[in-house]
C-alpha positions as CSV (number, residue, x, y, z in Angstrom):
1,X,25.5,-95.4,-67.9
2,X,26.3,-98.6,-66.2
3,X,23.4,-101.1,-65.8
4,X,22.8,-102.8,-62.6
5,X,21.5,-106.5,-62.9
6,X,19.9,-108.4,-60.1
7,X,21.3,-111.7,-58.9
8,X,18.4,-113.7,-60.3
9,X,18.8,-111.9,-63.7
10,X,22.5,-113.0,-63.6
11,X,21.6,-116.6,-62.8
12,X,19.0,-116.9,-65.5
13,X,21.3,-115.3,-68.2
14,X,24.1,-117.8,-67.3
15,X,21.7,-120.8,-67.3
16,X,20.4,-119.6,-70.7
17,X,23.8,-119.3,-72.1
18,X,25.0,-122.7,-70.8
19,X,21.9,-124.4,-72.1
20,X,22.0,-122.7,-75.5
21,X,21.3,-124.6,-78.6
22,X,24.0,-125.5,-81.1
23,X,24.7,-122.6,-83.4
24,X,23.7,-120.0,-80.9
25,X,26.5,-117.8,-79.5
26,X,27.0,-116.2,-76.2
27,X,26.8,-113.0,-78.2
28,X,23.3,-113.9,-79.4
29,X,22.1,-114.6,-75.9
30,X,23.6,-111.4,-74.7
31,X,22.0,-109.4,-77.5
32,X,18.5,-110.9,-76.7
33,X,19.0,-109.7,-73.1
34,X,20.2,-106.2,-74.1
35,X,23.7,-106.6,-72.6
36,X,27.1,-107.1,-73.8
37,X,28.7,-110.4,-74.6
38,X,31.8,-109.6,-72.6
39,X,29.6,-109.1,-69.4
40,X,27.8,-112.4,-69.9
41,X,31.1,-114.2,-70.6
42,X,32.5,-112.9,-67.3
43,X,29.4,-114.1,-65.4
44,X,29.8,-117.6,-67.1
45,X,33.4,-117.9,-66.1
46,X,32.6,-116.8,-62.5
47,X,29.8,-119.5,-62.4
48,X,32.4,-122.2,-63.4
49,X,34.2,-121.4,-60.3
50,X,31.5,-122.6,-58.2
């Protein structure tokens, strides 16, 4: 089943990923948010476009 995330959740997730401490991976952040690392990575790439 596909999860639907709110825009505010996506923004917070990307901000958390971009401000992560050294040694913490995008996968770690994604796991803590109960989502896939590939989805979070896509959001980060889209955010870099703006």
